[in-house]
C-alpha atoms as a printed R data frame, in Angstrom:
    type eleno elety resid chain resno       x       y       z
1   ATOM     1    CA   ALA     A     1 -50.269  -1.852  -6.376
2   ATOM     2    CA   SER     A     2 -49.211   1.792  -5.910
3   ATOM     3    CA   GLY     A     3 -50.861   2.709  -8.950
4   ATOM     4    CA   TYR     A     4 -47.908   4.619  -9.831
5   ATOM     5    CA   ARG     A     5 -47.169   4.862 -13.580
6   ATOM     6    CA   THR     A     6 -44.072   5.967 -15.837
7   ATOM     7    CA   ARG     A     7 -46.169   8.848 -17.886
8   ATOM     8    CA   SER     A     8 -43.069  10.445 -19.257
9   ATOM     9    CA   ILE     A     9 -38.995  10.663 -19.360
10  ATOM    10    CA   LEU     A    10 -36.165  12.508 -20.470
11  ATOM    11    CA   ALA     A    11 -33.062  10.279 -20.307
12  ATOM    12    CA   ILE     A    12 -29.671  12.344 -21.175
13  ATOM    13    CA   PRO     A    13 -26.460  10.053 -21.594
14  ATOM    14    CA   LEU     A    14 -23.383  11.316 -19.336
15  ATOM    15    CA   MET     A    15 -20.554  11.490 -21.763
16  ATOM    16    CA   ARG     A    16 -16.608  11.711 -21.314
17  ATOM    17    CA   PRO     A    17 -14.510  13.886 -23.539
18  ATOM    18    CA   ASN     A    18 -13.431  11.017 -25.926
19  ATOM    19    CA   GLY     A    19 -17.327  10.035 -26.373
20  ATOM    20    CA   GLU     A    20 -17.422   7.319 -23.886
21  ATOM    21    CA   CYS     A    21 -20.864   6.801 -22.174
22  ATOM    22    CA   VAL     A    22 -20.260   6.215 -18.485
23  ATOM    23    CA   GLY     A    23 -23.739   6.607 -17.514
24  ATOM    24    CA   VAL     A    24 -27.340   8.133 -17.847
25  ATOM    25    CA   LEU     A    25 -29.546  10.673 -16.012
26  ATOM    26    CA   GLN     A    26 -32.894   9.769 -16.703
27  ATOM    27    CA   LEU     A    27 -35.725  12.176 -14.885
28  ATOM    28    CA   ILE     A    28 -39.562  10.376 -15.006
29  ATOM    29    CA   ASN     A    29 -43.361  12.148 -14.953
30  ATOM    30    CA   HIS     A    30 -42.390  15.753 -15.251
31  ATOM    31    CA   ILE     A    31 -44.627  17.666 -13.084
32  ATOM    32    CA   VAL     A    32 -46.587  20.682 -15.026
33  ATOM    33    CA   PRO     A    33 -48.650  23.823 -13.264
34  ATOM    34    CA   GLY     A    34 -51.349  22.510 -11.966
35  ATOM    35    CA   GLY     A    35 -49.657  19.211 -10.343
36  ATOM    36    CA   ALA     A    36 -50.336  16.798 -13.897
37  ATOM    37    CA   VAL     A    37 -47.798  14.988 -15.027
38  ATOM    38    CA   GLY     A    38 -46.860  16.143 -18.644
39  ATOM    39    CA   ALA     A    39 -44.187  15.731 -21.552
40  ATOM    40    CA   PHE     A    40 -40.440  17.356 -20.787
41  ATOM    41    CA   GLY     A    41 -40.366  20.694 -22.444
42  ATOM    42    CA   ASP     A    42 -37.344  22.231 -24.489
43  ATOM    43    CA   ASP     A    43 -36.290  24.516 -21.587
44  ATOM    44    CA   ASP     A    44 -36.230  21.452 -19.145
45  ATOM    45    CA   ARG     A    45 -33.991  19.549 -21.651
46  ATOM    46    CA   THR     A    46 -31.826  22.307 -21.854
47  ATOM    47    CA   THR     A    47 -31.338  22.930 -18.037
48  ATOM    48    CA   ILE     A    48 -30.556  19.032 -17.568
49  ATOM    49    CA   ALA     A    49 -28.212  18.988 -20.395
50  ATOM    50    CA   SER     A    50 -26.440  21.238 -18.374
51  ATOM    51    CA   LEU     A    51 -26.730  19.264 -14.923
52  ATOM    52    CA   ALA     A    52 -25.856  15.716 -16.947
53  ATOM    53    CA   SER     A    53 -22.601  17.612 -18.717
54  ATOM    54    CA   MET     A    54 -21.626  18.821 -14.990
55  ATOM    55    CA   ALA     A    55 -22.372  14.921 -13.974
56  ATOM    56    CA   ALA     A    56 -20.295  13.461 -16.386
57  ATOM    57    CA   VAL     A    57 -17.248  15.818 -15.804
58  ATOM    58    CA   THR     A    58 -17.227  14.924 -12.327
59  ATOM    59    CA   ILE     A    59 -17.441  10.911 -13.304
60  ATOM    60    CA   HIS     A    60 -14.672  11.643 -15.650
61  ATOM    61    CA   ASN     A    61 -12.365  13.258 -13.363
62  ATOM    62    CA   ALA     A    62 -12.973  10.537 -10.613
63  ATOM    63    CA   LEU     A    63 -12.095   7.861 -13.383
64  ATOM    64    CA   LEU     A    64  -8.816   9.344 -14.039
65  ATOM    65    CA   GLN     A    65  -8.258   9.558 -10.423
66  ATOM    66    CA   ASP     A    66  -8.630   5.979 -10.181
67  ATOM    67    CA   GLN     A    67  -6.605   5.587 -13.363
68  ATOM    68    CA   LEU     A    68  -3.461   7.430 -11.712
69  ATOM    69    CA   LYS     A    69  -3.775   5.885  -8.642
70  ATOM    70    CA   GLU     A    70  -3.378   2.625 -10.590
71  ATOM    71    CA   ALA     A    71  -0.516   3.762 -12.612
72  ATOM    72    CA   GLN     A    72   1.215   5.073  -9.109
73  ATOM    73    CA   LEU     A    73   0.831   1.506  -7.439
74  ATOM    74    CA   ASP     A    74   1.878   0.153 -10.129
75  ATOM    75    CA   CYS     A    75   5.423   1.874 -10.521
76  ATOM    76    CA   ILE     A    76   5.806   1.272  -6.972
77  ATOM    77    CA   ILE     A    77   5.670  -2.355  -7.309
78  ATOM    78    CA   ARG     A    78   7.735  -2.094 -10.449
79  ATOM    79    CA   LEU     A    79  10.323   0.011  -8.697
80  ATOM    80    CA   SER     A    80  10.600  -2.354  -5.546
81  ATOM    81    CA   VAL     A    81  10.502  -5.377  -7.823
82  ATOM    82    CA   ALA     A    82  13.972  -3.502  -9.850
83  ATOM    83    CA   ALA     A    83  15.247  -3.196  -5.558
84  ATOM    84    CA   GLU     A    84  14.240  -7.159  -4.907
85  ATOM    85    CA   PHE     A    85  15.311  -8.343  -8.034
86  ATOM    86    CA   ARG     A    86  19.231  -8.096  -7.061
87  ATOM    87    CA   ASP     A    87  18.746  -9.704  -3.979
88  ATOM    88    CA   ASP     A    88  17.330 -12.930  -3.474
89  ATOM    89    CA   ASP     A    89  13.705 -12.585  -3.224
90  ATOM    90    CA   THR     A    90  11.184 -10.782  -5.465
91  ATOM    91    CA   ALA     A    91   7.821 -10.489  -5.876
92  ATOM    92    CA   ASP     A    92   6.948 -13.250  -3.720
93  ATOM    93    CA   HIS     A    93   8.914 -11.373  -0.495
94  ATOM    94    CA   ILE     A    94   7.329  -8.029  -1.508
95  ATOM    95    CA   ARG     A    95   3.729  -9.443  -1.444
96  ATOM    96    CA   ARG     A    96   4.625 -11.122   2.395
97  ATOM    97    CA   ILE     A    97   5.667  -7.725   3.489
98  ATOM    98    CA   SER     A    98   2.803  -6.128   1.979
99  ATOM    99    CA   GLN     A    99   0.147  -8.408   3.369
100 ATOM   100    CA   SER     A   100   1.773  -8.633   6.615
101 ATOM   101    CA   SER     A   101   1.845  -4.975   7.223
102 ATOM   102    CA   ALA     A   102  -1.617  -3.974   6.295
103 ATOM   103    CA   LEU     A   103  -2.444  -6.983   8.817
104 ATOM   104    CA   ILE     A   104  -0.567  -6.123  11.329
105 ATOM   105    CA   ALA     A   105  -1.850  -2.265  10.835
106 ATOM   106    CA   ALA     A   106  -5.906  -3.311  10.988
107 ATOM   107    CA   ALA     A   107  -5.146  -5.624  14.139
108 ATOM   108    CA   LEU     A   108  -3.434  -2.012  15.828
109 ATOM   109    CA   GLY     A   109  -7.049  -0.184  14.766
110 ATOM   110    CA   GLU     A   110  -5.554   1.928  12.574
111 ATOM   111    CA   ASN     A   111  -8.422   2.883   9.713
112 ATOM   112    CA   ARG     A   112  -8.958   2.179   6.410
113 ATOM   113    CA   GLU     A   113  -7.342   4.427   4.706
114 ATOM   114    CA   PHE     A   114  -3.815   3.612   7.124
115 ATOM   115    CA   VAL     A   115  -4.137   0.215   6.175
116 ATOM   116    CA   GLU     A   116  -4.280   0.674   2.716
117 ATOM   117    CA   ARG     A   117  -1.694   2.987   2.487
118 ATOM   118    CA   ILE     A   118   1.079   0.920   4.380
119 ATOM   119    CA   GLN     A   119  -0.213  -1.932   1.774
120 ATOM   120    CA   HIS     A   120   1.315  -0.063  -1.105
121 ATOM   121    CA   ALA     A   121   3.634   1.850   0.267
122 ATOM   122    CA   SER     A   122   5.824  -0.919   2.599
123 ATOM   123    CA   PRO     A   123   7.110  -2.428  -0.925
124 ATOM   124    CA   MET     A   124   9.413   0.185  -1.359
125 ATOM   125    CA   HIS     A   125  11.033  -0.574   1.712
126 ATOM   126    CA   ASP     A   126  14.363  -2.030   0.434
127 ATOM   127    CA   VAL     A   127  14.136   0.516  -2.603
128 ATOM   128    CA   GLY     A   128  17.797   1.812  -1.439
129 ATOM   129    CA   LYS     A   129  19.329  -1.509  -2.659
130 ATOM   130    CA   ILE     A   130  19.010  -0.202  -5.663
131 ATOM   131    CA   GLY     A   131  22.590   1.538  -4.833
132 ATOM   132    CA   ILE     A   132  23.976  -1.085  -3.469
133 ATOM   133    CA   PRO     A   133  26.671  -3.577  -5.235
134 ATOM   134    CA   ASP     A   134  25.751  -6.589  -6.330
135 ATOM   135    CA   ALA     A   135  29.035  -8.642  -5.017
136 ATOM   136    CA   ILE     A   136  27.828  -7.351  -1.406
137 ATOM   137    CA   LEU     A   137  23.694  -8.129  -2.007
138 ATOM   138    CA   GLN     A   138  24.184 -11.477  -3.190
139 ATOM   139    CA   LYS     A   139  27.558 -12.517  -1.131
140 ATOM   140    CA   PRO     A   140  26.974 -16.192  -0.304
141 ATOM   141    CA   GLY     A   141  29.104 -15.691   3.005
142 ATOM   142    CA   PRO     A   142  29.014 -13.045   6.429
143 ATOM   143    CA   LEU     A   143  29.841  -9.534   5.726
144 ATOM   144    CA   THR     A   144  32.673  -7.956   6.319
145 ATOM   145    CA   PRO     A   145  32.499  -5.142   8.731
146 ATOM   146    CA   ALA     A   146  33.137  -2.600   5.943
147 ATOM   147    CA   GLU     A   147  30.519  -3.840   3.733
148 ATOM   148    CA   ARG     A   148  28.016  -3.842   6.405
149 ATOM   149    CA   GLU     A   149  28.390  -0.490   6.614
150 ATOM   150    CA   ILE     A   150  28.034  -0.213   2.769
151 ATOM   151    CA   VAL     A   151  24.739  -2.230   3.469
152 ATOM   152    CA   GLN     A   152  23.658   0.225   6.114
153 ATOM   153    CA   THR     A   153  23.513   3.027   3.556
154 ATOM   154    CA   HIS     A   154  20.379   1.637   1.858
155 ATOM   155    CA   PRO     A   155  17.641   3.402   4.213
156 ATOM   156    CA   GLN     A   156  18.989   7.116   3.082
157 ATOM   157    CA   ILE     A   157  19.447   5.636  -0.130
158 ATOM   158    CA   GLY     A   158  15.926   4.731  -0.489
159 ATOM   159    CA   ALA     A   159  14.718   7.884   1.135
160 ATOM   160    CA   ASP     A   160  16.700  10.092  -1.113
161 ATOM   161    CA   ILE     A   161  15.252   7.957  -4.014
162 ATOM   162    CA   LEU     A   162  11.802   8.731  -3.262
163 ATOM   163    CA   GLY     A   163  12.615  12.522  -1.979
164 ATOM   164    CA   ASP     A   164  10.176  14.869  -0.235
165 ATOM   165    CA   PRO     A   165   7.066  14.272  -2.014
166 ATOM   166    CA   ALA     A   166   3.625  15.898  -1.286
167 ATOM   167    CA   ASN     A   167   1.705  12.692  -1.995
168 ATOM   168    CA   GLU     A   168   0.994  10.936   1.554
169 ATOM   169    CA   LEU     A   169   1.460   7.419   0.045
170 ATOM   170    CA   ILE     A   170   5.046   8.417  -1.455
171 ATOM   171    CA   ALA     A   171   5.473   9.758   2.238
172 ATOM   172    CA   MET     A   172   4.745   6.768   3.828
173 ATOM   173    CA   ALA     A   173   7.337   4.892   1.609
174 ATOM   174    CA   ARG     A   174   9.843   6.976   2.291
175 ATOM   175    CA   ASP     A   175   9.561   6.688   6.213
176 ATOM   176    CA   VAL     A   176   9.151   3.103   5.426
177 ATOM   177    CA   ALA     A   177  12.244   2.873   2.991
178 ATOM   178    CA   LEU     A   178  14.236   5.238   5.959
179 ATOM   179    CA   THR     A   179  13.214   3.812   9.034
180 ATOM   180    CA   HIS     A   180  12.728  -0.121   8.391
181 ATOM   181    CA   HIS     A   181  15.807  -0.656   9.941
182 ATOM   182    CA   GLU     A   182  15.513   1.018  13.404
183 ATOM   183    CA   ARG     A   183  14.864  -0.420  16.585
184 ATOM   184    CA   PHE     A   184  12.231   0.215  19.712
185 ATOM   185    CA   ASP     A   185  15.725   0.300  22.177
186 ATOM   186    CA   GLY     A   186  17.614   2.922  19.504
187 ATOM   187    CA   LYS     A   187  20.256   0.711  18.589
188 ATOM   188    CA   GLY     A   188  19.369   0.273  14.693
189 ATOM   189    CA   TYR     A   189  20.100   2.082  11.709
190 ATOM   190    CA   PRO     A   190  20.682   4.805  10.094
191 ATOM   191    CA   GLN     A   191  19.411   7.545  12.526
192 ATOM   192    CA   GLY     A   192  19.174   5.647  15.788
193 ATOM   193    CA   LEU     A   193  15.640   6.583  16.454
194 ATOM   194    CA   SER     A   194  14.019   5.099  19.542
195 ATOM   195    CA   GLY     A   195  10.562   4.078  20.563
196 ATOM   196    CA   GLU     A   196   7.773   6.495  19.345
197 ATOM   197    CA   ARG     A   197  10.356   8.714  17.443
198 ATOM   198    CA   ILE     A   198   9.870   6.069  14.586
199 ATOM   199    CA   PRO     A   199   7.188   6.445  12.360
200 ATOM   200    CA   LEU     A   200   4.708   3.834  12.952
201 ATOM   201    CA   SER     A   201   4.970   2.733   9.555
202 ATOM   202    CA   GLY     A   202   8.723   2.155   9.892
203 ATOM   203    CA   ARG     A   203   7.980   0.170  13.555
204 ATOM   204    CA   ILE     A   204   5.476  -1.974  11.610
205 ATOM   205    CA   VAL     A   205   7.169  -2.912   8.215
206 ATOM   206    CA   GLY     A   206  10.351  -3.413  10.186
207 ATOM   207    CA   LEU     A   207   8.976  -6.397  12.246
208 ATOM   208    CA   ALA     A   208   7.250  -8.018   9.475
209 ATOM   209    CA   ASP     A   209  10.719  -7.522   6.805
210 ATOM   210    CA   VAL     A   210  12.533  -9.093  10.524
211 ATOM   211    CA   PHE     A   211  10.184 -12.061  10.368
212 ATOM   212    CA   ASP     A   212  10.240 -12.906   6.883
213 ATOM   213    CA   ALA     A   213  13.964 -12.403   6.463
214 ATOM   214    CA   LEU     A   214  14.297 -15.225   9.398
215 ATOM   215    CA   VAL     A   215  12.068 -17.895   8.186
216 ATOM   216    CA   SER     A   216  13.289 -17.250   3.827
217 ATOM   217    CA   LYS     A   217  15.942 -18.502   2.554
218 ATOM   218    CA   ARG     A   218  18.716 -16.131   1.426
219 ATOM   219    CA   CYS     A   219  22.005 -16.626  -0.316
220 ATOM   220    CA   TYR     A   220  23.861 -16.438   2.818
221 ATOM   221    CA   LYS     A   221  21.507 -18.380   5.401
222 ATOM   222    CA   ASP     A   222  19.143 -21.499   4.894
223 ATOM   223    CA   PRO     A   223  15.436 -20.411   6.904
224 ATOM   224    CA   VAL     A   224  14.523 -20.906  10.206
225 ATOM   225    CA   PRO     A   225  11.295 -23.343  11.033
226 ATOM   226    CA   LEU     A   226   8.162 -20.818  11.204
227 ATOM   227    CA   GLU     A   227   7.948 -21.495  15.181
228 ATOM   228    CA   GLU     A   228  11.482 -20.236  15.664
229 ATOM   229    CA   GLY     A   229  10.908 -17.272  13.731
230 ATOM   230    CA   LEU     A   230   7.888 -16.389  15.941
231 ATOM   231    CA   ALA     A   231   9.915 -17.235  19.055
232 ATOM   232    CA   ALA     A   232  12.700 -15.001  17.868
233 ATOM   233    CA   ILE     A   233  10.397 -12.222  17.429
234 ATOM   234    CA   ARG     A   234   8.948 -12.430  20.848
235 ATOM   235    CA   CYS     A   235  12.616 -12.728  22.594
236 ATOM   236    CA   GLU     A   236  12.756  -9.011  21.090
237 ATOM   237    CA   GLU     A   237  10.050  -7.349  22.560
238 ATOM   238    CA   GLY     A   238  10.522  -4.054  23.832
239 ATOM   239    CA   LYS     A   239  14.171  -4.068  22.162
240 ATOM   240    CA   HIS     A   240  14.371  -4.315  18.446
241 ATOM   241    CA   PHE     A   241  10.096  -4.163  18.412
242 ATOM   242    CA   ASP     A   242   7.526  -1.771  19.680
243 ATOM   243    CA   PRO     A   243   5.565  -4.228  22.089
244 ATOM   244    CA   ARG     A   244   2.559  -3.178  20.887
245 ATOM   245    CA   VAL     A   245   3.189  -3.306  17.496
246 ATOM   246    CA   MET     A   246   4.658  -6.884  18.626
247 ATOM   247    CA   LYS     A   247   1.042  -8.092  20.279
248 ATOM   248    CA   ALA     A   248  -0.918  -7.044  16.851
249 ATOM   249    CA   PHE     A   249   1.683  -9.207  15.125
250 ATOM   250    CA   PHE     A   250   0.856 -11.993  17.149
251 ATOM   251    CA   SER     A   251  -2.824 -11.652  17.932
252 ATOM   252    CA   ARG     A   252  -2.667 -12.412  13.470
253 ATOM   253    CA   ALA     A   253  -0.151 -14.929  13.708
254 ATOM   254    CA   ASP     A   254  -2.386 -17.393  12.465
255 ATOM   255    CA   VAL     A   255  -2.922 -15.642   9.218
256 ATOM   256    CA   VAL     A   256   0.998 -14.548   8.757
257 ATOM   257    CA   LEU     A   257   1.761 -17.694   9.138
258 ATOM   258    CA   ALA     A   258  -0.445 -18.915   6.076
259 ATOM   259    CA   TYR     A   259   1.524 -16.648   3.538
260 ATOM   260    CA   TYR     A   260   4.226 -18.995   4.330
261 ATOM   261    CA   GLY     A   261   2.729 -22.044   2.926
262 ATOM   262    CA   ASP     A   262   4.595 -21.999  -0.192
263 ATOM   263    CA   VAL     A   263   7.799 -20.640   0.972
264 ATOM   264    CA   TRP     A   264   8.106 -24.287   3.127
265 ATOM   265    CA   ARG     A   265   6.284 -26.143   0.423
266 ATOM   266    CA   SER     A   266   9.197 -25.245  -2.167
């Protein structure tokens, strides 16, 4: 045994403004002049109470930031579901795109902040569909050229909805909404961007979205088999898709395919 003993304690609760206790600041064995252990005095309590108050404010602010982030993510998911609800698929599509995008980003070696951000931003990719008429979105057959032009306005509508945010998450969501239909070879829409002029987030979500569309049922098509969907993606290397993003996708294809088990069982 070390012989250490607790001889004096000063414990002050850390209180939020609403009266909730979020912790305790505890000090043990006050050293008095001469080196002996003595009781904590009134001056000690006053000083430590001030430190406890500052610590409580810091914890309170951190908890508020967490609550704000949770509310922000909840709003993103609800707005995303509202957009997708008018199309064939809803929460399952959003979940798969979110999971696949995060997986690809991680396989590319992006840092944790980027991976988390794209996981939460990617559900907003089709928010612009809110501005597309139901008669077009839910049409059970091929679109006319005029209808296709209308559908191709949804990336710009989504970007306009998300505006010009200072928040990094919403800024990435705007990039994703605007650029997920661009192609690596410059033949996409709405801006005809090519190569690395397309934000990485848009290149990642674009691939995840195309694969999901291929292997999922839509009002105008049946799903293709998973292996056929993978083959279709592979054929677009350097054309529709960034080769580096495609390589990352295939490096985790086994995990991605696991997300589609329920789709095929149903």
